[in-house]
C-alpha positions in Angstrom: 120.3 132.4 84.9 119.6 128.8 86.2 119.8 128.3 89.9 121.1 125.5 92.2 119.4 125.3 95.6 121.9 123.6 98.0 120.8 122.1 101.3 122.0 119.4 103.7 118.4 118.1 104.0 116.6 117.9 100.6 113.3 116.1 101.3 112.5 114.1 98.1 109.8 111.4 97.8 112.4 108.7 98.3 114.8 110.0 100.8 116.3 112.9 102.8 119.7 113.8 101.4 122.3 116.6 101.0 122.6 117.9 97.5 121.7 120.6 95.0 118.4 121.0 93.3 119.0 122.3 89.8 116.3 124.7 88.5 115.8 126.2 85.0 112.8 128.2 83.7 110.9 127.4 86.9 111.2 123.6 86.7 113.4 121.2 88.6 115.8 119.5 86.1 117.8 117.3 88.4 119.1 116.7 92.0 122.9 116.4 92.1 125.8 116.4 94.6 126.9 120.0 95.4 130.2 119.3 93.7 128.4 118.4 90.5 126.6 121.8 89.9 127.2 122.6 86.3 129.0 125.9 85.3 126.7 128.8 84.8 124.4 128.0 87.7 123.9 130.5 90.5 124.3 128.6 93.8 121.8 129.5 96.6 122.7 128.1 100.0 119.5 127.2 101.8 120.1 127.4 105.5 117.5 124.8 106.5 115.7 121.7 105.2 114.4 122.0 101.7 110.8 120.8 101.6 108.5 120.7 98.6 106.2 123.7 98.5 103.1 122.7 100.6 99.8 122.2 99.0 96.6 123.1 101.0 93.7 121.2 99.5 91.2 122.7 102.0 91.2 126.4 102.3 88.4 129.1 102.3 89.6 132.2 100.5 86.1 133.8 100.5 86.6 136.0 97.4 84.5 137.3 95.7 81.7 138.3 97.9 83.3 138.1 101.4 86.7 139.6 100.9 86.3 141.4 104.2 86.7 137.9 105.8 89.7 136.9 103.8 90.7 137.3 100.1 93.2 136.2 97.5 95.8 138.8 98.5 95.8 138.1 102.2 95.2 134.3 102.0 98.1 133.8 99.5 100.3 136.1 101.6 99.7 134.1 104.7 100.2 130.9 102.7 103.6 132.0 101.4 104.7 132.8 105.0 103.6 129.3 105.9 105.5 127.5 103.2 102.5 126.9 101.0 102.9 127.3 97.2 99.5 125.9 96.1 96.0 126.4 97.4 92.8 124.6 96.4 89.9 126.9 97.3 86.7 125.6 98.6 83.4 126.5 96.8 82.1 128.4 99.8 82.2 130.9 101.6 82.6 133.1 98.5 79.5 134.8 96.9 78.5 133.4 94.5 79.5 130.0 95.6 81.4 128.0 93.0 78.4 125.9 91.8 78.2 127.2 88.2 80.7 128.1 85.5 79.6 131.7 85.8 80.6 131.7 89.5 83.9 130.1 88.6 84.6 132.9 86.1 83.7 135.5 88.8 86.3 133.8 91.1 88.9 133.9 88.4 88.3 137.6 87.8 88.6 138.3 91.5 91.9 136.4 91.8 93.6 138.1 88.8 96.8 139.9 89.7 96.4 139.3 93.5 98.1 136.0 94.2 101.5 135.3 95.7 101.1 131.6 95.2 99.3 129.3 92.8 95.7 128.3 93.2 92.9 126.2 91.9 89.4 125.5 93.1 86.9 122.9 93.9 83.3 123.1 92.5 80.3 122.7 94.8 77.5 120.1 94.8 74.6 122.1 96.3 71.0 123.0 95.8 70.1 120.7 92.9 72.9 121.8 90.6 73.7 118.4 89.1 73.4 119.7 85.6 76.3 122.1 86.3 78.8 119.5 87.5 80.1 118.4 84.1 80.4 121.9 82.7 82.3 122.9 85.8 84.7 120.0 85.3 85.3 121.0 81.7 85.9 124.6 82.9 88.7 123.5 85.2 87.6 122.7 88.7 89.7 120.0 90.4 86.8 118.2 91.9 83.7 118.8 94.0 82.7 119.5 97.6 79.4 118.9 99.4 77.9 119.2 102.9 75.6 116.6 104.4 74.7 118.9 107.2 73.8 122.6 106.9 77.0 124.6 106.3 75.6 127.5 108.3 76.2 130.1 105.6 74.1 131.8 103.0 74.8 130.8 99.4 75.5 127.1 99.8 73.1 124.3 100.8 73.5 120.8 102.1 72.6 117.8 100.0 70.8 114.6 101.1 71.1 111.1 99.8 68.4 111.6 97.1 70.2 114.6 95.8 73.6 112.8 95.8 72.1 109.9 93.8 71.1 112.4 91.1 74.5 114.1 91.2 76.7 111.1 91.3 76.3 109.8 87.8 77.4 113.2 86.5 80.3 113.2 88.9 81.3 109.7 87.9 81.5 110.9 84.2 84.0 113.6 85.2 86.3 111.2 87.0 86.9 113.9 89.7 86.8 113.4 93.5 83.9 114.3 95.7 85.0 115.9 99.0 82.4 115.5 101.7 81.8 117.3 105.0 80.7 114.2 106.8 78.1 115.0 109.4 74.4 114.0 109.1 71.7 116.3 110.4 69.6 113.8 112.3 72.2 113.2 115.1 72.8 116.9 115.2 69.0 117.6 115.6 68.8 115.0 118.4 71.7 116.6 120.2 70.1 120.0 119.9 67.0 118.8 121.7 69.1 117.5 124.6 70.8 120.9 125.1 67.9 123.1 126.0 69.1 125.4 128.8 72.7 124.5 128.3 75.5 127.0 128.9 76.8 127.9 125.5 79.8 129.7 126.9 81.3 126.2 127.5 83.2 124.4 124.8 81.7 121.2 126.2 78.3 122.3 125.1 79.5 123.0 121.6 81.1 119.5 121.6 77.9 117.8 122.8 76.0 119.6 120.0 78.1 117.8 117.3 78.3 114.2 118.5 80.6 111.5 117.1 77.5 109.8 115.7 76.9 112.5 113.2 80.3 111.9 111.6 80.1 108.1 111.9 76.7 107.8 110.3 77.7 110.2 107.5 80.9 108.3 106.7 78.9 105.0 106.6 76.5 106.5 104.1 79.3 107.8 101.9 81.1 104.4 102.0 77.8 102.7 100.8 77.5 105.2 98.0 81.1 104.8 97.1 80.7 101.1 97.0 77.7 101.5 94.7 78.9 104.2 92.3 82.7 103.7 92.5 83.6 107.3 92.5 86.7 108.9 94.2 85.5 109.9 97.7 87.5 112.1 100.0 86.4 112.7 103.6 87.4 116.2 104.7 88.5 117.1 108.3 88.0 113.7 109.9 87.8 114.2 113.7 86.1 111.2 115.3 88.3 108.2 115.9 85.0 106.2 116.1 84.9 106.2 112.2 88.4 104.7 111.8 87.3 101.0 111.8 84.8 101.7 109.0 87.5 103.4 107.0 89.9 100.6 107.6 87.3 98.1 106.3 86.7 100.3 103.2 90.4 100.3 102.5 90.4 96.5 102.7 87.7 96.5 100.1 90.0 98.7 98.0 87.3 101.4 97.7 88.6 104.7 96.2 88.5 106.6 99.5 90.9 109.1 100.9 90.8 110.9 104.2 92.2 114.1 105.7 92.4 115.7 109.1 93.5 119.2 110.2 96.2 120.7 112.4 93.8 121.9 115.0 92.5 118.4 115.6 96.0 117.1 116.0 97.2 119.9 118.3 94.3 120.9 120.7 92.2 118.8 123.0 88.6 119.5 124.1 89.4 119.2 127.8 92.0 122.0 127.6 89.9 124.6 125.8 88.8 127.4 128.2 85.2 128.4 128.6 84.4 131.2 126.3 87.3 130.6 123.9 85.3 130.9 120.7 88.6 131.1 118.7 88.6 127.3 119.1 85.2 126.9 117.5 85.1 124.7 114.4 82.9 122.1 112.9 83.2 119.2 113.6 84.5 120.3 117.0 87.9 119.6 118.6 87.5 116.4 120.5 89.4 114.7 123.4 93.1 114.2 123.9 92.5 110.4 123.6 90.7 110.9 120.3 93.6 113.1 119.1 96.1 110.4 119.8 94.0 107.9 117.8 94.1 110.3 114.9 97.9 110.4 115.1 98.0 106.6 115.1 95.7 106.6 112.1 98.2 108.9 110.3 101.0 106.5 111.1 98.9 103.6 109.9 98.0 105.3 106.7 94.2 105.4 107.3 94.5 109.2 107.2 96.1 110.2 103.9 96.8 113.9 104.3 96.7 117.0 106.5 94.9 120.1 105.2 94.2 123.3 107.1 90.5 124.1 106.6 91.7 127.7 107.0 88.5 129.7 107.6 89.0 133.3 108.6 86.3 135.9 109.6 86.1 139.4 111.0 86.5 139.7 114.8 82.9 140.4 115.5 81.8 137.1 114.0 83.9 135.2 116.6 81.9 136.8 119.5 85.1 136.9 121.5 83.9 139.3 124.2 80.7 137.5 124.9 82.3 134.0 124.6 79.1 132.4 123.3 79.8 129.3 121.1 76.3 129.2 119.7 76.4 132.2 117.4 80.2 132.4 116.9 81.6 131.6 113.5 83.0 128.1 113.3 86.3 128.4 111.6 90.0 128.5 112.5 92.7 130.5 110.6 95.9 128.6 110.4 97.6 128.6 107.0 100.6 130.6 108.1 101.4 128.4 111.1 100.1 125.0 110.1 103.4 123.6 109.1 104.9 124.4 112.5 101.8 123.1 114.3 102.0 119.8 112.6 105.7 119.5 113.0 105.4 120.3 116.7 103.2 117.2 117.1 105.3 115.0 114.8 108.7 115.5 116.4 107.5 114.1 119.7 105.9 111.2 118.1 108.7 109.9 116.0 107.7 111.2 112.5 110.2 112.6 110.0 110.4 115.5 107.6 109.6 113.0 104.8 106.2 112.3 106.5 105.6 116.0 106.7 106.2 116.4 103.0 104.0 113.4 102.1 101.1 114.5 104.2 101.1 118.2 103.5 102.4 118.3 99.9 102.5 115.1 98.0 99.2 113.6 99.0 97.2 116.9 98.7 98.7 117.4 95.3 97.6 113.9 94.3 94.0 114.6 95.6 93.8 117.7 93.4 95.2 116.0 90.3 98.5 117.8 90.4 100.9 114.9 90.7 103.8 115.3 88.4 103.7 119.1 88.7 103.3 119.9 92.4 103.9 118.1 95.7 107.5 116.8 95.3 111.1 117.8 94.8 111.7 115.7 91.7 112.8 116.4 88.1 110.0 117.8 85.9 108.1 119.3 88.8 107.6 123.0 89.4 110.5 124.4 91.5 108.3 125.1 94.5 110.2 125.0 97.8 109.9 125.8 101.5 113.1 126.4 103.4 112.3 125.1 106.9 114.3 125.2 110.1 112.9 122.2 112.1 114.7 123.1 115.3 113.5 126.8 115.6 111.4 127.5 118.6 108.8 130.3 118.5 105.7 131.6 120.2 102.9 132.6 117.8 102.2 136.3 117.7 99.8 138.4 115.7 102.5 139.6 113.2 103.1 136.0 112.2 99.6 135.3 111.0 99.6 137.6 107.9 95.8 137.0 107.4 93.3 139.8 107.0 92.4 139.5 110.7 94.9 138.5 113.3 92.6 136.0 115.0 93.7 132.4 115.8 93.6 130.0 118.7 97.3 129.5 118.0 98.2 132.9 119.4 100.6 132.3 122.3 101.2 128.7 121.4 104.9 127.6 121.6 105.7 125.7 118.4 108.8 124.2 116.7 109.8 124.9 113.1 109.9 128.0 111.1 109.7 128.8 107.4 112.6 131.1 106.4 111.9 131.3 102.6 109.2 130.1 100.1 110.0 129.8 96.4 107.4 129.6 93.6 108.9 128.2 90.4 112.3 129.1 91.8 111.4 132.7 92.6 111.2 133.9 96.2 107.7 134.9 97.3 108.6 135.0 101.0 112.2 135.5 102.3 113.6 136.8 105.5 110.2 137.9 106.7 109.6 139.9 103.5 107.1 139.2 100.7 107.5 139.5 96.9 106.1 142.7 95.5 105.0 140.8 92.4 101.9 138.6 92.3 103.5 135.6 90.7 100.8 133.1 91.5 98.3 131.9 88.9 95.4 129.4 88.5 96.4 125.8 87.8 94.1 124.5 85.1 94.0 121.0 83.7 
């Protein structure tokens, strides 16, 4: 039976309006006034705003190989609770990393029958694998990811400019984007030399070890290469506001560059992080409150295109919580189940609207992953992926709200606004009234 999803706040690409979203066979067929619902439709009253299902274009699912950190079952469960209906998995920290077609097939086998939401994957540019890029594109990856600094994990290696110059002609032929972790090693090495004898239980020490210059110099390198090769370039998890002028200039040149930042960089501030709080460790690090406000302004201006989680879970022992030492602690933050509320909490006090939320966390990530027309919007012809969201709900984050394999997050205890009450994948509830679907309805999105 076809369904009509009725809400007083349907967030479409053009407006926020009351109405009914008509759904048949998992697709949106039209948006009409509630009085115009045709006979034969089951009417579902959504008690909240109806957002397009969120798309996370930066998540580490870690399976196969490191399922004890996070896996498809737990990652997609947490995603469904957070209003996400599509995940684009990074090529690390799984083993093997997604740098060959064989590794991609291993990932597909691991995901089979486990996913509550849809997924796709990025391929990796790593360790002289240029000859694998075009086969990976033909096999279905949505683009490629590389690190300019050491990623700090076995199975994936950084690339330098010489390696990029070998890889880029292959990437250009695919037409797919290159996503770049933009930090260069030389500024990191210089910073390390200055920190001998420093107290690594202080977040300030971790912050000084990853200076703004590492990001700025890396972004300048990538802008030069983008200008030369004219490939779609995406800067992941931008943190430093010192790079914004370079990115503004690149936009003025109409270079094909897009930029993301993450919820933790928009919510936390370095001066507020307690000593020993390794749950806040990520790379690049969380910077100052002033820097955070400049990121928000860059979002308002359109220099930052989207918000992705960089969800990166790990077992408790890897966070070194008891010793509070930032040096050996794993650098990653788990957030996919609460990211929507985190971002909305910041938006509502800065004058943003639900339409901005949908654009930054659904429409633009879908576009980056080549999924426009199918995901990322409440519009006719798109998959009927929705998040029912109460923007006025207040909550304090507790462990039972995380739904990840390990209940570790710097958001525990944070007071947030907004709550997801239901998530629909192709018109079918995968999360509703704090309960999950018993069927794994998600599948891989291939070109």
